[in-house]
C-alpha positions in Angstrom: 97.1 139.4 175.7 100.1 137.3 176.6 102.2 138.4 179.5 105.7 136.9 179.4 107.3 135.9 182.7 110.4 138.0 183.6 112.7 135.1 184.0 116.3 135.1 182.5 115.1 132.9 179.8 112.8 135.6 178.5 114.8 138.7 179.0 116.7 138.4 175.7 113.7 137.5 173.6 112.5 141.0 172.7 110.8 140.8 169.3 113.2 138.4 167.6 110.9 135.4 168.0 107.5 137.2 167.8 105.4 136.5 164.7 105.7 139.4 162.3 102.5 140.3 160.5 104.5 141.5 157.5 105.8 137.9 156.9 102.3 136.6 156.1 99.8 137.3 153.4 96.9 139.5 154.4 93.7 137.4 155.2 90.7 137.6 153.0 88.9 139.5 155.8 89.2 140.2 159.5 85.8 140.5 161.1 84.7 142.2 164.3 82.0 140.2 166.2 81.4 142.6 169.1 84.5 141.8 171.0 85.7 138.8 169.1 87.9 139.1 166.0 87.7 136.5 163.3 90.3 136.2 160.6 89.7 134.1 157.4 92.4 133.3 155.0 92.8 130.5 152.4 95.4 128.0 151.3 93.9 127.2 148.0 90.3 126.5 147.0 89.6 123.8 149.6 91.4 125.1 152.7 90.5 127.9 155.0 92.5 129.1 158.1 90.3 130.5 160.8 91.7 132.5 163.7 89.6 133.9 166.6 90.8 136.1 169.5 89.7 139.0 171.6 92.9 140.8 170.6 93.0 141.8 167.0 96.8 141.6 166.9 96.6 137.9 167.8 94.4 137.0 164.8 96.8 138.9 162.5 100.0 137.1 163.6 99.7 134.3 161.0 99.8 130.6 161.7 102.1 128.8 164.1 104.9 126.3 163.8 104.6 123.6 161.3 102.5 125.6 158.9 103.9 127.0 155.6 102.5 130.6 155.4 104.1 131.0 152.0 101.4 128.7 150.6 98.6 131.0 151.7 96.5 131.7 148.6 93.2 133.6 148.7 92.6 133.9 144.9 90.0 131.1 144.7 87.6 132.8 147.2 85.2 135.6 146.9 83.9 137.4 150.0 80.2 138.5 150.3 79.4 140.5 153.4 75.8 140.9 154.4 73.4 141.3 157.2 73.1 137.6 157.6 76.9 137.2 158.0 79.9 137.0 155.9 80.2 134.3 153.2 83.5 133.1 151.7 83.0 131.0 148.6 85.3 129.0 146.2 84.6 126.1 143.8 85.4 123.7 146.5 83.8 125.0 149.7 81.7 127.8 151.3 82.4 129.2 154.8 79.8 131.4 156.5 80.6 133.4 159.6 77.5 134.3 161.5 76.8 138.0 162.3 77.1 139.2 165.9 73.9 138.5 167.8 71.8 141.6 168.6 72.4 143.2 172.0 70.3 141.8 174.8 70.0 142.0 178.6 71.6 138.9 180.2 69.5 136.8 182.4 70.6 136.0 186.0 71.8 132.6 184.9 73.8 134.1 182.0 75.5 136.6 184.4 77.0 133.7 186.3 77.3 130.8 183.9 77.4 132.1 180.3 80.8 132.5 178.6 82.1 136.1 178.7 83.4 135.8 175.2 81.5 137.1 172.2 79.9 134.2 170.4 81.2 133.2 167.0 79.3 130.9 164.7 80.7 129.4 161.5 79.5 126.8 159.0 81.4 125.0 156.3 79.8 123.6 153.2 81.4 121.3 150.6 81.4 121.7 146.8 77.9 120.2 146.6 76.5 122.8 149.0 76.2 120.3 151.9 77.1 121.4 155.4 79.9 119.2 156.6 80.8 120.9 159.9 80.0 124.0 162.0 81.8 125.8 164.8 79.5 125.7 167.8 81.7 127.5 170.4 85.2 128.7 171.4 87.0 129.2 174.6 89.7 131.4 176.2 90.0 130.7 179.9 92.6 132.7 181.9 95.1 130.7 183.8 98.8 130.8 184.8 101.0 128.1 183.4 104.7 127.7 184.3 104.9 131.3 185.6 103.2 132.7 182.5 99.8 134.4 182.5 98.0 132.9 179.5 94.8 131.1 178.5 93.4 127.7 178.0 92.0 127.8 174.4 89.6 125.6 172.6 86.9 125.2 170.0 83.8 122.9 169.6 82.4 121.6 166.4 79.1 119.9 165.4 78.8 116.1 165.2 76.8 114.2 162.5 74.9 111.1 163.5 77.0 108.7 161.5 80.3 110.6 161.6 83.6 108.9 162.2 87.0 110.4 163.2 90.6 109.4 162.4 94.1 110.7 162.8 95.4 112.9 165.6 98.9 111.2 165.6 100.0 108.1 167.4 98.0 106.7 170.2 98.5 103.1 171.1 95.5 102.4 173.3 93.4 100.5 170.8 93.7 96.7 170.3 91.7 96.9 167.0 88.9 99.5 166.7 90.0 102.4 164.5 87.3 105.1 164.8 88.2 107.7 167.5 84.5 108.6 168.0 83.5 108.4 171.7 87.1 108.8 172.9 89.0 111.6 174.6 92.6 111.7 173.6 95.5 113.6 175.3 97.3 114.8 172.2 100.8 115.3 173.6 104.2 113.6 173.2 104.4 111.1 176.0 107.1 108.5 176.0 105.7 106.8 179.1 102.1 106.4 177.9 101.0 103.1 179.4 100.1 101.4 176.0 103.1 102.8 174.3 104.5 106.2 173.3 101.9 108.8 172.2 102.8 111.4 169.6 100.7 114.5 168.9 100.0 115.4 165.2 96.8 117.4 165.7 95.2 116.7 162.3 91.8 115.0 162.4 90.0 113.6 159.3 86.3 113.0 159.3 84.3 110.5 157.3 82.1 113.5 156.3 84.7 114.7 153.8 86.7 117.3 155.8 89.7 117.5 158.1 90.7 119.9 160.9 94.3 121.0 161.5 94.6 122.3 165.1 97.3 125.0 165.2 98.6 124.9 168.7 101.7 123.0 169.9 100.8 122.9 173.6 99.3 119.8 175.2 95.9 119.4 173.7 92.8 117.4 174.5 90.8 116.1 171.6 87.1 115.1 172.3 85.8 113.0 169.4 82.0 113.1 169.2 81.3 112.7 172.9 77.8 113.9 174.0 77.3 115.6 170.6 80.5 117.5 170.7 83.8 117.3 168.9 86.4 119.6 170.3 90.0 120.7 170.8 91.3 122.2 174.0 94.9 123.4 174.4 96.7 124.2 177.6 98.4 127.4 176.5 97.4 130.1 174.0 96.1 133.5 173.3 93.9 132.6 170.3 92.0 129.8 168.6 93.6 128.9 165.3 92.6 126.0 163.0 92.4 125.0 159.4 89.4 123.3 157.7 90.1 121.2 154.6 87.3 119.8 152.5 87.5 117.1 149.8 85.3 114.5 148.0 88.2 112.0 148.3 91.0 111.5 150.8 93.5 112.6 148.1 91.8 116.0 148.0 92.0 116.4 151.7 95.6 115.3 152.0 96.7 117.5 149.1 95.2 120.4 151.0 97.1 119.2 154.1 100.3 119.1 152.1 99.8 122.7 151.0 99.3 123.7 154.6 102.2 121.8 156.2 104.5 120.5 153.3 104.9 117.7 150.8 106.2 114.3 151.6 109.5 113.7 149.7 110.3 110.4 148.1 112.8 108.6 150.4 115.9 107.0 149.0 115.0 103.6 147.5 117.1 101.9 150.2 114.5 102.9 152.8 112.1 100.4 151.3 114.5 97.4 151.6 115.3 95.6 154.8 116.8 97.7 157.5 118.8 95.7 160.1 119.1 97.2 163.6 119.8 95.9 167.2 120.2 97.5 170.6 123.1 97.2 170.1 126.0 96.1 167.9 128.8 96.7 170.3 131.7 96.5 167.9 132.7 97.1 164.4 133.6 93.4 164.1 130.1 92.4 165.1 128.3 94.8 162.8 130.4 93.6 159.8 129.9 90.0 160.7 126.1 90.5 160.5 126.3 92.4 157.2 128.6 89.7 155.7 126.3 86.9 156.9 123.4 88.5 155.1 125.4 88.4 151.9 126.6 84.9 152.5 123.1 83.7 153.0 121.9 85.8 150.1 119.2 87.4 152.1 118.6 90.9 150.7 119.6 93.8 153.0 119.9 97.5 152.3 120.8 99.3 155.6 122.8 98.4 158.7 122.0 100.5 161.8 124.4 101.5 164.6 122.4 102.3 167.7 123.4 104.1 170.9 126.5 103.7 173.1 129.0 103.5 170.3 130.3 106.7 172.0 132.6 107.0 175.0 130.1 109.1 177.0 126.6 110.5 176.5 127.0 113.8 174.8 130.6 113.3 173.8 129.5 113.1 170.2 132.3 110.8 169.3 132.9 107.2 168.2 134.7 105.0 170.7 137.9 103.8 168.9 138.1 100.7 171.1 134.8 99.5 169.7 135.0 101.0 166.2 138.6 101.6 165.3 137.9 102.4 161.6 134.3 103.6 161.1 135.2 105.2 157.7 136.6 101.9 156.5 133.6 100.0 157.9 131.3 102.2 156.0 133.3 101.8 152.8 133.0 98.0 153.2 129.3 98.3 153.6 129.1 100.5 150.5 131.1 98.0 148.6 128.6 95.3 149.6 125.7 97.5 148.3 124.6 98.6 151.8 124.2 101.9 153.5 124.3 102.8 157.2 122.3 104.7 159.8 123.8 105.9 163.1 122.0 107.1 166.2 122.8 110.6 167.4 121.2 111.8 170.7 120.3 115.3 171.8 121.4 114.8 175.5 124.6 115.9 177.2 125.6 114.6 180.6 127.4 117.1 182.8 130.8 115.3 182.5 130.8 115.2 178.7 133.2 117.4 176.8 130.5 119.8 175.5 128.2 120.3 178.5 130.0 123.4 179.8 130.1 125.0 176.4 126.4 124.4 175.8 125.5 125.5 179.3 127.5 128.7 178.9 126.0 129.5 175.6 122.4 128.8 176.8 121.9 126.1 174.3 120.2 123.6 176.7 116.7 123.4 178.2 116.4 125.6 181.3 114.4 125.8 184.4 112.5 129.0 185.5 115.7 130.4 187.1 117.7 130.0 183.9 119.6 126.9 185.1 120.2 123.9 182.8 117.9 121.0 183.5 119.9 117.9 184.1 118.2 114.5 183.8 114.8 112.9 184.3 113.9 112.7 188.0 110.9 110.4 187.4 112.9 107.8 185.4 116.1 105.8 185.9 118.2 107.6 183.2 118.7 110.7 185.3 121.4 112.5 183.5 122.0 114.9 180.7 120.8 118.3 179.5 118.6 118.6 176.4 119.7 120.6 173.3 117.3 123.5 172.8 116.1 122.9 169.2 114.1 126.1 169.3 117.4 128.1 169.3 118.7 128.4 165.7 122.3 128.8 167.0 121.9 125.5 169.0 120.5 123.7 166.0 123.5 124.9 163.9 125.9 123.8 166.7 124.3 120.4 166.9 124.4 119.8 163.2 128.0 120.9 162.8 129.2 118.5 165.6 127.0 115.7 164.2 128.5 116.2 160.8 132.1 116.7 161.7 132.4 114.1 164.5 130.1 111.4 163.3 128.5 111.6 159.8 131.8 112.5 158.2 133.0 109.0 159.0 131.0 107.7 156.0 127.6 107.1 157.7 124.8 107.7 155.2 122.0 108.8 157.5 121.3 109.9 161.0 118.9 108.4 163.5 117.6 111.2 165.8 116.4 109.4 168.9 114.6 111.0 171.9 112.7 113.4 169.7 109.6 113.7 172.0 111.9 114.9 173.6 112.6 112.3 176.3 113.5 115.0 178.8 109.9 116.3 179.1 109.8 120.1 178.7 106.8 120.8 180.9 107.7 123.2 183.6 110.9 124.2 181.9 111.9 126.8 179.2 113.1 126.8 175.7 114.6 130.0 174.2 111.3 130.8 172.4 109.1 130.2 175.4 107.9 127.7 178.0 108.0 124.0 177.4 104.3 124.0 178.3 103.5 126.5 175.5 105.6 124.5 173.0 105.2 121.0 174.5 104.9 119.2 171.1 107.2 121.2 169.0 110.7 119.7 169.6 110.6 116.9 167.0 109.7 119.2 164.2 112.4 121.8 164.9 115.1 119.2 165.8 114.6 116.9 162.9 114.0 119.6 160.3 117.1 121.5 161.4 119.2 118.4 160.7 117.3 117.7 157.5 117.9 121.1 156.0 121.6 121.1 156.9 122.0 117.5 155.6 120.6 118.5 152.2 122.8 121.6 152.1 125.8 119.4 152.9 125.0 116.8 150.3 122.6 118.6 147.9 121.9 115.7 145.6 121.7 112.8 148.1 118.2 112.4 149.6 117.7 112.9 153.2 116.7 110.0 155.4 116.3 110.4 159.1 114.9 107.9 161.6 112.8 109.8 164.1 110.8 108.8 167.2 108.2 111.6 167.2 106.5 114.0 164.9 104.4 117.1 164.7 102.5 119.1 162.0 104.8 119.3 159.0 107.2 116.6 160.1 106.4 114.6 157.0 108.3 117.2 154.9 111.7 116.5 156.6 112.4 113.2 154.9 112.0 111.2 158.2 110.9 107.7 158.8 108.9 107.5 162.0 108.5 104.6 164.4 106.3 103.8 167.3 109.1 103.9 169.9 110.2 101.4 172.5 107.3 99.0 172.5 107.2 95.7 174.3 107.9 92.3 172.5 104.5 90.9 173.2 101.4 89.8 171.2 99.5 92.6 172.8 101.9 95.2 171.6 101.8 93.7 168.1 98.0 93.9 168.0 98.2 97.5 169.1 100.5 98.4 166.3 98.0 97.9 163.5 95.3 100.6 164.5 98.1 102.8 165.9 99.8 102.9 162.5 96.6 103.5 160.6 95.7 106.6 162.6 99.3 107.8 162.4 99.3 107.6 158.6 95.8 109.1 158.5 97.5 112.1 160.3 99.6 112.8 157.2 102.6 110.9 158.4 102.9 108.3 155.6 106.3 106.8 156.6 105.5 105.1 159.8 106.7 101.7 161.1 107.7 99.9 164.3 110.5 97.8 165.8 109.9 94.4 164.2 109.8 92.1 167.2 109.3 94.8 169.8 112.2 96.7 171.4 112.2 95.8 175.1 114.2 92.9 176.6 112.5 89.5 176.4 110.9 88.3 179.5 112.7 85.3 181.1 109.5 84.0 182.7 108.3 80.9 181.1 105.4 81.8 178.9 102.2 79.8 179.3 100.9 79.5 175.8 99.5 77.1 173.3 102.1 74.8 171.6 104.3 77.3 169.6 103.8 77.0 165.9 107.6 77.2 165.4 110.2 75.2 167.2 112.1 77.4 169.6 114.7 74.7 170.7 117.5 75.9 168.4 117.0 79.6 169.5 117.2 79.1 173.3 120.3 81.3 173.6 118.3 84.2 172.2 114.7 83.6 173.4 115.3 81.8 176.7 112.0 80.6 178.2 110.0 82.8 175.8 109.1 79.7 173.8 106.6 81.4 171.5 108.9 84.3 170.6 110.1 82.9 167.3 106.4 82.6 166.3 105.8 86.2 167.4 108.9 87.5 165.6 107.8 85.7 162.4 104.2 87.1 162.5 105.6 90.5 163.2 108.0 90.2 160.2 105.1 89.2 158.0 103.2 92.3 159.1 106.4 94.4 158.6 106.7 93.2 155.0 103.6 95.3 154.3 104.7 98.4 156.2 106.2 101.5 154.6 109.5 100.6 156.2 110.7 97.1 157.3 113.2 97.4 160.2 114.3 94.7 162.6 115.2 96.0 166.0 115.2 95.1 169.6 117.2 94.7 172.8 118.3 91.1 172.3 121.5 89.0 172.2 120.9 88.6 168.5 118.3 90.2 166.2 118.7 89.0 162.7 116.6 86.8 160.4 118.5 83.7 161.4 118.5 84.4 165.2 115.2 82.7 166.1 115.6 79.2 164.9 115.7 77.4 161.5 111.9 77.3 161.1 111.5 81.0 161.8 114.4 81.8 159.5 112.9 80.0 156.6 109.6 81.9 156.9 111.2 85.3 157.4 113.6 84.8 154.5 110.6 84.0 152.3 108.9 87.2 153.3 112.1 89.2 152.9 112.3 87.9 149.3 108.7 88.9 148.8 109.4 92.4 150.1 112.1 92.9 147.5 109.9 91.6 144.8 107.4 94.3 145.7 109.8 97.2 145.7 108.8 98.4 142.2 105.2 98.4 143.4 106.0 100.1 146.8 108.3 102.7 145.2 105.5 103.7 142.8 103.3 104.3 145.9 106.1 106.6 147.3 105.6 108.7 144.2 101.9 108.7 144.7 102.2 109.9 148.2 104.6 112.6 147.1 102.1 113.8 144.5 98.9 113.6 146.5 100.0 113.7 150.2 97.8 110.6 150.8 99.4 107.6 152.6 99.8 104.3 150.9 99.3 102.3 154.1 95.6 103.1 154.2 92.8 102.3 156.5 89.9 100.7 154.6 87.6 103.7 155.0 89.8 105.7 152.6 89.1 103.4 149.6 85.7 102.0 150.5 83.9 105.0 152.0 80.5 103.7 150.7 80.8 100.5 152.7 79.7 101.3 156.3 81.2 98.1 157.6 84.8 99.3 157.3 84.5 102.5 159.4 85.9 101.0 162.6 88.1 98.2 161.2 91.7 98.7 162.5 92.9 95.1 162.2 93.4 95.1 158.5 94.3 97.7 155.8 95.2 98.5 152.2 98.8 98.6 151.2 98.7 100.6 148.1 95.7 100.1 145.7 96.1 96.4 145.3 96.8 94.6 148.6 94.5 94.0 151.6 96.6 93.0 154.6 95.2 91.3 157.7 98.1 90.6 160.2 98.0 87.7 162.5 98.3 89.1 166.1 97.4 86.1 168.3 99.6 83.3 169.4 98.8 79.9 167.9 96.3 81.3 165.4 96.1 79.5 162.1 93.0 81.1 160.6 91.5 84.5 160.8 88.2 86.2 160.0 88.9 88.9 157.3 86.4 91.4 156.0 86.5 91.9 152.2 85.1 95.3 151.4 82.1 95.7 149.2 82.4 97.1 145.7 85.2 94.8 144.6 86.1 91.1 144.1 89.2 89.8 145.8 91.9 87.2 145.1 93.5 85.2 147.9 97.2 86.0 147.2 98.4 82.5 148.2 95.7 80.4 146.5 94.5 82.7 143.7 90.9 81.9 144.8 88.5 84.7 143.8 85.9 85.8 146.3 83.2 88.5 146.2 83.4 91.5 148.6 81.0 92.8 151.2 81.4 89.9 153.6 83.5 88.3 156.3 85.5 85.2 155.3 87.5 82.8 157.4 91.0 82.6 155.9 93.6 80.0 156.5 96.7 81.5 158.1 99.4 78.8 158.6 102.6 80.1 160.1 104.2 80.6 156.7 101.3 82.8 155.4 99.6 86.1 156.4 96.0 86.7 155.3 96.6 88.7 152.1 94.2 89.6 149.3 94.5 91.4 146.0 91.7 93.5 144.6 90.3 92.5 141.2 91.5 94.8 138.5 94.9 95.3 140.1 98.2 95.4 138.3 101.2 94.4 140.4 104.7 94.7 138.9 107.1 92.1 140.4 110.8 92.9 140.7 113.7 90.6 139.9 115.8 89.2 142.7 118.4 91.6 144.0 120.6 91.8 147.1 119.9 95.5 147.7 118.4 98.4 145.9 121.9 99.5 145.0 121.4 97.1 142.1 119.1 98.3 139.4 116.1 96.0 139.5 114.5 94.7 136.4 110.8 93.8 136.2 110.5 90.0 136.3 106.8 90.0 135.6 103.6 92.0 135.7 100.8 90.2 137.5 97.3 91.1 136.6 94.3 90.2 138.7 91.3 90.2 136.3 87.7 91.0 137.0 87.8 94.7 136.3 89.7 97.0 134.1 92.6 98.8 135.8 95.6 101.1 135.6 98.9 101.3 137.4 101.6 104.0 137.0 104.9 102.2 137.4 107.4 104.8 138.6 111.1 104.8 138.8 114.1 107.1 139.2 117.7 106.8 140.3 116.6 106.2 143.9 119.3 108.3 145.4 119.2 111.9 144.2 116.8 114.8 144.0 116.7 114.7 140.3 113.2 113.4 140.5 112.2 116.9 141.6 113.4 118.1 138.1 111.3 115.5 136.4 114.2 113.0 135.7 112.2 109.8 136.1 110.3 107.2 134.2 106.6 106.4 134.3 105.1 103.5 132.5 101.3 103.6 132.4 100.1 100.0 132.6 96.5 99.5 131.5 94.4 96.3 131.8 91.4 96.0 129.5 89.4 93.4 131.2 86.9 92.8 128.4 89.7 92.3 125.9 91.9 90.5 128.3 94.9 92.6 127.3 97.6 94.6 129.1 99.2 97.7 127.4 102.2 99.7 128.4 104.1 96.8 129.9 106.9 96.6 127.4 108.8 93.4 127.2 108.1 92.2 130.8 106.2 88.9 131.0 102.6 89.3 131.9 101.0 86.8 134.3 97.2 86.9 134.4 96.1 85.3 137.7 93.6 82.5 137.3 94.3 81.9 133.6 
């Protein structure tokens, strides 16, 4: 059905980038519904891929970008056609595709207003035979987008009375509520979104025990239970393609998602320590001064980050020798101190840079409809530079080789791939594979994965770590750490981060974080606030008139201690633990110490995510589904199986109402007071504490003091929170290589028998039973 525009961009495409049906496993069945073709294939017993189109060739093309077709597996299903429709059944789910309705004479109203598409009905039942969702309609509406004759495509699904929706990537509009129901989201990469950058990962998870992966990378609208309808509507496409995953637990759903889009690797252990960044360290001397100060103060630190403008010109892909005369020696010094490094590498090339003409000539940059390279951003102040075309394999190879030879070869451990939305918005322009409208959300997957694959090939037994600003379906498999972009350094922005992160991790992106303290410059307008809880007088050179900023930074750091990654960053004169006054320094140093004590616990969660696909920064609904009170709570969350975290996000706040979910007893981490669940409690939150609870029955291994994860960390104690029997799988490996994929690791199964008051499996580590 698709008609490609005859622009220079498309003339060379031919069939090289078309999906080949021979590359994909045959579906279980392709059904004819009187003018609509429906294809059903499986990815294991609890995942079906449904494709609907008016053109049979479209339903046989296989899935789109981000999906792993090699994991298609129909063996668990049996197909039973009949007069009442076609039924596809496995041990985990049943899918019924309705028969075509009998012919009828359309009414006058139907002639004008009924859809011209043949109707398709579909119901999905779980393993217990309960219907969890049904397809109620689909859409293909002709339109021309960016010179291309195409369709707006969509599908609608049923809504249960008490159904809740989560995921769909990063959206920063909420200040607390988590449930997406009743909202309409624009699922598209949008750096300039008013509340903070939005990132489209079109994976929705329902409280009814299923998830939907929407297989379309164009800008998509998601309607979440509005007027009895949940739906997806994409701007460009020739078919409707989606996956339905069922599961009795989040782990079952996320393991299905991992089969569809890829497993989350275990990052290097250094990713879980403190990462120090700033916009920017403008010399080798300054960066090394900061690193050495951390060691002098004995504040643990794992990674130093070199942000932008270390180069001589945007797109030069070099390191300015005036600022960094010996980058290889600098990195060796960091390594000798037990630290690693990350360096920012951008995908933009200004016209006067040394590579622009070469890239332009080879066609490796984003083009307009006339085949001319797009230069800059007309709607924003940074109006210069062409964008590398990550859809072009040759361009990806070129980018990697220059990044490797010019930059990473100087001893830097990991790349930071910034602007991965991309920042130069592709709408109205063209990639090699097609229009930027058709592939609006695809850039971060291809750009980051291209570097990740080459990085692993270059150093095959050193784990990939990439800092990335955006994601798409499958991005979790690239070994990237994602962050919420250039947010403002305000209390409001901090409050938005909590629900934002919980829906992002619910989208299958487990490694999400944010710039601790916010990225943008600090306002110099005198803030009208309550008396700051921390004295700013000895930090005036950094915070100016922003008198409550040391308090904000400290609260943000407390929250960051319980994020998958802890990274200080921001556009400030100074940005280190000691930069915001002595009082703030003391509190942040205490929490940095706590972070390192928890690395054995956190690293064990990384293994859990690798095995199950489920995040370990978890909204409460994942662990307490039987408690209806948690469905919309986005202001607190679980951090692994033990910790309930309730960040303080208001200035001057010294107490907070916290909900303790039903079905468990809870210990106040700071006082060891034991409280029953199923209720709200007012919790003291002085400036040196964050409301933090531990679930009864938890086992928490505590690591010995180290300066970085380069030092092997002993277990200082095993803390047990009695009240229920429990188990913890303490995982460890070398923290650096891929040997864990070969089973080279250790797992100690710690078991607490609450009736006997005894822990087994802990070896010689001291056991501390809380409250005894």
